[in-house]
MIZA-490923 format. One line per field, with one value per residue: residue number from 0; residue in one letter; chain; x, y, z of N, C-alpha, C, CB in turn. Coordinates in Angstrom, 3 decimals. Glycine has a CB too. Example, Ala and Ser with C-alpha at 12.3 -4.5 7.8 and 13.67 -1.06 7.14 Angstrom:
resi 0 | 1 .
resn a | s .
chain A | A .
n.u 13.190 | 12.850 .
n.v -5.690 | -2.250 .
n.w 7.800 | 7.080 .
ca.u 12.300 | 13.670 .
ca.v -4.500 | -1.060 .
ca.w 7.800 | 7.140 .
c.u 13.200 | 12.900 .
c.v -3.300 | 0.030 .
c.w 7.800 | 7.870 .
cb.u 11.308 | 14.084 .
cb.v -4.473 | -0.598 .
cb.w 9.046 | 5.725 .
***
This chain:
resi 0 | 1 | 2 | 3 | 4 | 5 | 6 | 7 | 8 | 9 | 10 | 11 | 12 | 13 | 14 | 15 | 16 | 17 | 18 | 19 | 20 | 21 | 22 | 23 | 24 | 25 | 26 | 27 | 28 | 29 | 30 | 31 | 32 | 33 | 34 | 35 | 36 | 37 | 38 | 39 | 40 | 41 | 42 | 43 | 44 | 45 | 46 | 47 | 48 | 49 | 50 | 51 | 52 | 53 | 54 | 55 | 56 | 57 | 58 | 59 | 60 | 61 | 62 | 63 | 64 | 65 | 66 | 67 | 68 | 69 | 70 | 71 | 72 | 73 | 74 | 75 | 76 | 77 | 78 | 79 | 80 | 81 | 82 | 83 | 84 | 85 | 86 | 87 | 88 | 89 | 90 | 91 | 92 | 93 | 94 | 95 | 96 | 97 | 98 | 99 | 100 | 101 | 102 | 103 .
resn m | q | l | a | r | v | r | g | n | v | v | a | s | i | k | d | a | g | l | a | s | h | k | l | l | l | l | e | a | v | p | a | s | d | p | g | g | s | t | s | g | s | a | d | p | s | s | v | y | v | a | i | d | l | i | g | a | g | i | d | e | i | v | l | v | a | t | g | s | a | a | r | v | s | a | d | g | s | a | a | p | t | d | a | a | v | v | a | i | v | d | s | v | q | f | d | g | h | s | t | f | i | k | r .
chain A | A | A | A | A | A | A | A | A | A | A | A | A | A | A | A | A | A | A | A | A | A | A | A | A | A | A | A | A | A | A | A | A | A | A | A | A | A | A | A | A | A | A | A | A | A | A | A | A | A | A | A | A | A | A | A | A | A | A | A | A | A | A | A | A | A | A | A | A | A | A | A | A | A | A | A | A | A | A | A | A | A | A | A | A | A | A | A | A | A | A | A | A | A | A | A | A | A | A | A | A | A | A | A .
n.u 21.228 | 19.400 | 18.270 | 15.625 | 13.765 | 10.571 | 10.172 | 8.710 | 6.886 | 7.506 | 6.479 | 6.048 | 4.891 | 5.540 | 7.349 | 9.695 | 8.481 | 8.812 | 8.561 | 5.983 | 3.844 | 4.562 | 4.833 | 6.795 | 9.085 | 10.444 | 13.227 | 15.013 | 18.083 | 18.602 | 20.183 | 20.828 | 21.152 | 19.452 | 16.838 | 14.293 | 14.653 | 14.505 | 12.055 | 11.734 | 12.509 | 14.746 | 15.842 | 19.123 | 20.602 | 22.405 | 21.671 | 19.272 | 17.210 | 15.664 | 13.354 | 11.707 | 8.461 | 7.546 | 5.722 | 3.782 | 4.341 | 4.086 | 4.219 | 6.687 | 7.147 | 9.389 | 11.486 | 12.750 | 15.273 | 16.181 | 19.095 | 21.017 | 21.513 | 19.608 | 17.386 | 16.210 | 14.301 | 10.918 | 8.088 | 6.287 | 7.914 | 8.816 | 11.272 | 12.628 | 13.941 | 15.882 | 17.817 | 17.191 | 14.806 | 11.889 | 11.287 | 10.204 | 8.244 | 9.322 | 8.986 | 10.332 | 13.597 | 16.573 | 19.577 | 22.888 | 22.036 | 19.966 | 16.687 | 16.070 | 14.128 | 10.622 | 7.714 | 4.910 .
n.v -1.599 | -1.358 | 0.215 | -0.779 | -1.833 | -3.203 | -5.881 | -8.134 | -11.131 | -14.089 | -17.374 | -20.009 | -22.994 | -24.935 | -24.454 | -23.382 | -23.354 | -20.908 | -19.087 | -19.243 | -17.377 | -15.217 | -13.127 | -13.540 | -11.518 | -10.377 | -8.515 | -5.608 | -4.137 | -0.649 | 2.533 | 5.155 | 7.602 | 7.645 | 6.279 | 6.001 | 5.465 | 4.422 | 1.944 | 0.386 | -2.299 | -5.100 | -6.287 | -6.033 | -9.065 | -9.567 | -7.848 | -8.616 | -10.119 | -12.243 | -11.475 | -11.519 | -10.163 | -7.893 | -5.883 | -5.463 | -4.553 | -3.405 | -4.137 | -2.363 | -0.502 | 1.489 | 0.300 | -0.246 | -2.352 | -4.682 | -6.470 | -9.503 | -10.543 | -8.831 | -9.171 | -11.515 | -11.644 | -11.292 | -9.015 | -10.168 | -11.463 | -14.015 | -16.268 | -16.159 | -17.923 | -16.177 | -13.803 | -11.324 | -8.769 | -6.905 | -3.892 | -1.349 | 1.001 | 3.344 | 6.854 | 9.184 | 10.210 | 11.791 | 12.794 | 13.749 | 16.378 | 16.771 | 16.028 | 12.857 | 11.058 | 10.959 | 9.649 | 8.994 .
n.w -1.727 | -4.797 | -7.866 | -10.056 | -12.977 | -13.404 | -15.453 | -16.050 | -15.070 | -13.134 | -13.106 | -10.900 | -10.091 | -8.265 | -5.443 | -2.870 | 0.495 | 1.820 | -0.195 | -1.004 | -0.596 | -2.097 | -4.995 | -7.916 | -9.581 | -12.689 | -13.092 | -14.285 | -13.886 | -13.410 | -14.120 | -11.723 | -12.879 | -15.052 | -14.551 | -15.644 | -18.296 | -21.790 | -22.583 | -24.701 | -26.952 | -26.262 | -23.060 | -21.599 | -21.185 | -19.076 | -17.091 | -16.045 | -13.612 | -11.081 | -8.493 | -5.274 | -4.646 | -2.338 | -2.068 | -4.067 | -6.737 | -10.178 | -13.756 | -15.599 | -13.580 | -11.594 | -9.144 | -5.771 | -4.715 | -2.304 | -1.495 | -0.926 | 2.495 | 3.592 | 2.033 | 2.747 | 4.765 | 5.140 | 5.252 | 7.037 | 8.768 | 8.245 | 6.960 | 3.684 | 0.961 | -0.717 | -2.625 | -3.455 | -3.104 | -3.757 | -2.288 | -2.313 | -4.228 | -6.473 | -6.307 | -7.073 | -8.272 | -7.427 | -8.723 | -8.520 | -7.990 | -9.807 | -10.994 | -12.034 | -12.417 | -12.261 | -11.084 | -13.081 .
ca.u 19.995 | 19.568 | 17.074 | 15.335 | 12.474 | 9.861 | 10.033 | 7.764 | 6.607 | 7.980 | 5.503 | 6.581 | 3.806 | 6.144 | 8.456 | 9.944 | 7.383 | 9.086 | 8.184 | 4.607 | 2.929 | 5.180 | 4.916 | 8.166 | 9.177 | 11.636 | 13.673 | 16.191 | 18.787 | 18.630 | 21.086 | 20.205 | 21.233 | 18.337 | 16.040 | 13.102 | 15.106 | 13.678 | 11.603 | 11.570 | 13.580 | 14.941 | 16.740 | 20.449 | 20.455 | 23.246 | 21.090 | 17.951 | 17.235 | 14.383 | 13.249 | 10.358 | 7.765 | 6.967 | 4.869 | 2.760 | 4.781 | 3.554 | 5.073 | 7.258 | 7.407 | 10.745 | 11.411 | 13.959 | 15.490 | 17.147 | 19.805 | 21.784 | 20.790 | 18.475 | 16.248 | 15.745 | 13.226 | 9.783 | 7.351 | 5.623 | 8.928 | 9.244 | 12.448 | 12.403 | 15.240 | 16.087 | 18.864 | 16.683 | 13.403 | 11.374 | 10.844 | 9.560 | 7.984 | 9.987 | 8.213 | 11.233 | 15.029 | 17.412 | 20.950 | 23.785 | 21.298 | 18.957 | 15.645 | 16.265 | 12.923 | 9.417 | 6.649 | 3.757 .
ca.v -1.579 | -0.882 | 0.543 | -1.710 | -1.727 | -4.481 | -6.249 | -9.233 | -12.020 | -15.467 | -18.259 | -21.299 | -23.622 | -25.691 | -23.654 | -23.468 | -22.829 | -19.510 | -18.269 | -19.568 | -16.235 | -14.093 | -13.076 | -13.429 | -10.530 | -10.311 | -7.130 | -5.157 | -3.073 | 0.633 | 3.497 | 6.307 | 8.755 | 7.592 | 5.091 | 5.918 | 5.365 | 3.731 | 0.587 | -0.343 | -3.252 | -6.143 | -5.959 | -6.642 | -10.280 | -9.555 | -6.966 | -9.121 | -11.095 | -12.516 | -11.053 | -11.645 | -8.881 | -7.730 | -4.701 | -5.405 | -3.745 | -3.794 | -4.061 | -1.064 | 0.390 | 1.568 | -0.191 | -0.337 | -3.766 | -5.063 | -7.685 | -10.184 | -10.985 | -7.933 | -9.621 | -12.820 | -11.570 | -10.574 | -8.147 | -10.959 | -12.037 | -15.349 | -16.300 | -16.569 | -18.246 | -15.282 | -12.805 | -10.046 | -8.528 | -5.574 | -3.349 | -0.039 | 1.531 | 4.645 | 8.015 | 10.093 | 10.038 | 12.959 | 12.323 | 14.890 | 17.638 | 16.845 | 14.997 | 11.956 | 10.249 | 11.312 | 8.701 | 9.643 .
ca.w -2.497 | -6.165 | -8.631 | -11.144 | -13.661 | -13.493 | -16.869 | -16.226 | -13.949 | -13.224 | -12.480 | -10.457 | -9.343 | -7.170 | -4.923 | -1.442 | 1.300 | 2.131 | -1.352 | -1.373 | -0.600 | -2.809 | -6.447 | -8.409 | -10.647 | -13.518 | -12.991 | -15.017 | -13.186 | -14.126 | -13.478 | -11.049 | -13.780 | -16.009 | -14.235 | -16.482 | -19.686 | -22.784 | -22.291 | -25.964 | -27.239 | -25.267 | -21.954 | -21.578 | -20.373 | -17.879 | -16.079 | -15.701 | -12.529 | -10.432 | -7.091 | -4.717 | -4.550 | -1.008 | -2.002 | -5.111 | -7.877 | -11.477 | -14.937 | -15.973 | -12.454 | -11.073 | -7.775 | -4.971 | -4.434 | -1.269 | -1.911 | 0.110 | 3.685 | 3.822 | 1.228 | 3.208 | 5.746 | 4.580 | 6.166 | 8.081 | 9.643 | 7.847 | 6.089 | 2.302 | 0.356 | -1.839 | -2.446 | -3.972 | -2.762 | -4.057 | -1.009 | -2.486 | -5.562 | -6.473 | -6.765 | -7.764 | -8.049 | -7.663 | -8.904 | -8.760 | -7.951 | -10.866 | -10.990 | -13.171 | -12.579 | -11.526 | -11.451 | -13.706 .
c.u 20.285 | 18.227 | 16.891 | 13.978 | 11.858 | 9.605 | 9.025 | 7.584 | 7.243 | 6.970 | 6.172 | 5.516 | 4.318 | 7.366 | 8.582 | 8.801 | 7.580 | 8.715 | 6.707 | 3.685 | 3.463 | 5.119 | 6.395 | 8.177 | 10.488 | 12.026 | 14.883 | 16.820 | 18.800 | 19.556 | 20.309 | 20.207 | 20.113 | 17.462 | 14.814 | 13.421 | 14.187 | 13.322 | 11.438 | 12.741 | 13.736 | 15.957 | 18.086 | 20.367 | 21.280 | 22.668 | 19.711 | 18.077 | 15.843 | 14.452 | 11.846 | 9.780 | 7.082 | 5.912 | 3.787 | 3.106 | 4.205 | 4.564 | 5.421 | 7.454 | 8.889 | 10.653 | 12.779 | 14.086 | 16.538 | 17.788 | 20.561 | 20.921 | 19.593 | 17.229 | 15.611 | 14.623 | 12.104 | 9.074 | 6.679 | 6.615 | 9.403 | 10.427 | 12.053 | 13.767 | 15.492 | 17.268 | 18.464 | 15.199 | 13.029 | 10.753 | 10.165 | 9.304 | 8.470 | 9.058 | 9.087 | 12.674 | 15.711 | 18.852 | 21.832 | 23.030 | 20.221 | 17.932 | 15.823 | 15.059 | 11.827 | 8.312 | 5.450 | 2.551 .
c.v -1.033 | -0.572 | -0.468 | -1.380 | -3.123 | -4.774 | -7.372 | -10.011 | -13.374 | -16.323 | -19.587 | -21.954 | -24.454 | -24.905 | -23.841 | -22.812 | -21.352 | -18.559 | -18.382 | -18.354 | -15.035 | -14.257 | -12.947 | -12.486 | -10.666 | -8.839 | -6.866 | -4.014 | -1.819 | 1.597 | 4.639 | 7.534 | 8.782 | 6.369 | 4.922 | 5.788 | 4.523 | 2.314 | -0.226 | -1.273 | -4.270 | -5.700 | -6.639 | -7.868 | -10.265 | -8.664 | -7.421 | -10.203 | -11.227 | -12.062 | -11.336 | -10.244 | -8.793 | -6.627 | -4.587 | -4.520 | -4.294 | -3.620 | -2.609 | -0.098 | 0.354 | 1.231 | -0.154 | -1.782 | -3.935 | -6.367 | -8.286 | -10.553 | -10.094 | -8.379 | -10.889 | -12.794 | -10.726 | -9.768 | -8.932 | -11.687 | -13.421 | -15.273 | -16.780 | -16.817 | -17.413 | -14.356 | -11.460 | -9.922 | -7.094 | -5.038 | -1.981 | 0.231 | 2.973 | 5.729 | 8.994 | 9.766 | 11.369 | 12.461 | 13.507 | 16.211 | 17.800 | 15.727 | 14.144 | 11.064 | 10.815 | 10.388 | 9.470 | 8.753 .
c.w -3.882 | -6.796 | -9.753 | -11.744 | -13.718 | -14.962 | -17.085 | -14.941 | -14.200 | -12.474 | -12.166 | -9.587 | -8.173 | -6.714 | -3.420 | -0.666 | 1.659 | 1.010 | -1.700 | -1.459 | -1.372 | -4.322 | -6.806 | -9.605 | -11.404 | -13.592 | -13.866 | -14.234 | -14.052 | -13.395 | -12.814 | -11.946 | -14.814 | -15.745 | -15.108 | -17.946 | -20.553 | -22.360 | -23.564 | -26.185 | -26.128 | -24.233 | -22.149 | -20.677 | -19.088 | -16.778 | -15.623 | -14.634 | -11.913 | -8.978 | -6.587 | -4.550 | -3.192 | -0.953 | -3.076 | -6.281 | -9.183 | -12.592 | -15.242 | -14.806 | -12.093 | -9.591 | -7.101 | -4.515 | -3.341 | -1.720 | -0.731 | 1.300 | 4.000 | 3.063 | 1.774 | 4.220 | 5.174 | 5.663 | 7.293 | 8.980 | 9.272 | 6.892 | 4.691 | 1.670 | -0.903 | -1.566 | -3.043 | -3.652 | -3.086 | -2.774 | -1.123 | -3.963 | -5.533 | -7.030 | -7.529 | -7.400 | -8.341 | -7.672 | -9.275 | -8.864 | -9.003 | -10.678 | -12.234 | -13.392 | -11.698 | -12.013 | -11.986 | -13.607 .
cb.u 18.909 | 20.318 | 17.159 | 15.369 | 12.634 | 8.517 | 11.380 | 8.227 | 5.090 | 9.441 | 4.263 | 7.946 | 2.979 | 6.529 | 8.259 | 11.288 | 7.236 | 10.527 | 9.012 | 4.047 | 2.631 | 6.623 | 4.065 | 8.744 | 9.042 | 11.393 | 13.993 | 15.827 | 20.230 | 17.195 | 22.072 | 20.933 | 22.566 | 18.867 | 15.614 | 12.246 | 16.490 | 14.391 | 10.291 | 11.435 | 14.892 | 15.388 | 16.122 | 21.550 | 20.841 | 24.649 | 21.003 | 17.230 | 18.268 | 14.022 | 13.593 | 10.370 | 6.729 | 8.059 | 5.715 | 1.493 | 6.321 | 2.320 | 4.384 | 6.382 | 6.543 | 11.394 | 10.852 | 13.928 | 15.919 | 16.463 | 20.781 | 22.936 | 21.726 | 18.843 | 16.684 | 16.864 | 13.728 | 8.806 | 6.307 | 4.682 | 8.418 | 8.088 | 13.547 | 11.587 | 15.310 | 14.816 | 20.162 | 16.921 | 13.141 | 10.328 | 12.015 | 10.434 | 6.445 | 11.288 | 7.557 | 10.905 | 15.618 | 17.186 | 21.027 | 24.585 | 22.238 | 19.618 | 14.207 | 17.504 | 13.193 | 9.033 | 6.232 | 4.042 .
cb.v -0.738 | -1.910 | 1.977 | -3.177 | -1.114 | -4.453 | -6.666 | -10.164 | -12.168 | -15.632 | -18.468 | -21.132 | -24.492 | -27.165 | -22.167 | -22.808 | -23.652 | -19.342 | -18.663 | -20.537 | -15.823 | -13.937 | -11.882 | -14.828 | -9.121 | -10.932 | -6.785 | -4.713 | -3.508 | 1.237 | 4.067 | 6.623 | 8.757 | 7.563 | 5.141 | 7.112 | 4.791 | 3.694 | 0.619 | 0.629 | -2.524 | -7.446 | -6.376 | -5.627 | -11.477 | -9.086 | -5.560 | -9.670 | -10.690 | -14.027 | -9.546 | -12.417 | -8.713 | -7.435 | -3.515 | -4.943 | -3.708 | -2.999 | -4.715 | -0.418 | -0.002 | 2.994 | -1.610 | 0.654 | -4.510 | -5.215 | -7.378 | -9.318 | -11.022 | -6.514 | -9.852 | -13.549 | -10.983 | -11.550 | -7.355 | -11.965 | -12.075 | -16.113 | -17.217 | -15.487 | -19.744 | -14.469 | -13.289 | -9.929 | -8.828 | -5.601 | -3.244 | 1.086 | 1.425 | 4.583 | 8.722 | 11.557 | 8.887 | 14.086 | 11.212 | 14.663 | 18.742 | 16.749 | 15.629 | 11.101 | 8.761 | 12.827 | 7.823 | 9.986 .
cb.w -1.790 | -7.003 | -9.197 | -10.645 | -15.106 | -12.680 | -17.430 | -17.334 | -13.725 | -12.633 | -13.396 | -9.672 | -10.265 | -7.609 | -5.261 | -1.089 | 2.570 | 2.461 | -2.550 | -0.389 | 0.810 | -2.377 | -7.039 | -8.795 | -10.081 | -14.957 | -11.551 | -16.477 | -12.827 | -14.253 | -14.508 | -9.734 | -14.487 | -17.463 | -12.814 | -16.271 | -19.732 | -24.117 | -21.520 | -27.146 | -27.454 | -25.929 | -20.606 | -21.076 | -21.188 | -18.235 | -16.615 | -16.952 | -11.454 | -10.522 | -6.929 | -3.347 | -5.703 | -0.010 | -2.073 | -4.532 | -7.949 | -11.786 | -16.149 | -16.989 | -11.235 | -11.316 | -7.751 | -3.753 | -5.708 | 0.154 | -3.072 | 0.562 | 4.874 | 3.416 | -0.198 | 3.783 | 7.093 | 3.914 | 5.399 | 7.449 | 10.998 | 7.198 | 6.686 | 1.501 | 0.014 | -2.119 | -3.076 | -5.508 | -1.272 | -5.241 | -0.081 | -1.880 | -5.968 | -7.297 | -5.581 | -7.419 | -8.944 | -6.569 | -9.995 | -10.034 | -8.081 | -12.271 | -10.941 | -12.962 | -12.233 | -11.722 | -10.230 | -15.169 .
***
């Protein structure tokens, strides 16, 4: 799993049936040492990816993302053709004994 910031939404009117009930989010990977870092400016294109949203996350929230085969099964048990799924909204992060993020 990895930490990410929700940067936007992706809209696809025609998609696989396994994705029909899921919102698609545009995420940017963030480091555990500073997950709440600056949101100004543009994201590094190499750290931006699309994931399905299983929990209802919003723009600028820090989320936990399951990847690989763990991302393919949704809460309702149906398979979704994805390799990334948002599975939690993060409340806080402690890294090397220090709080690096607290949701406000």
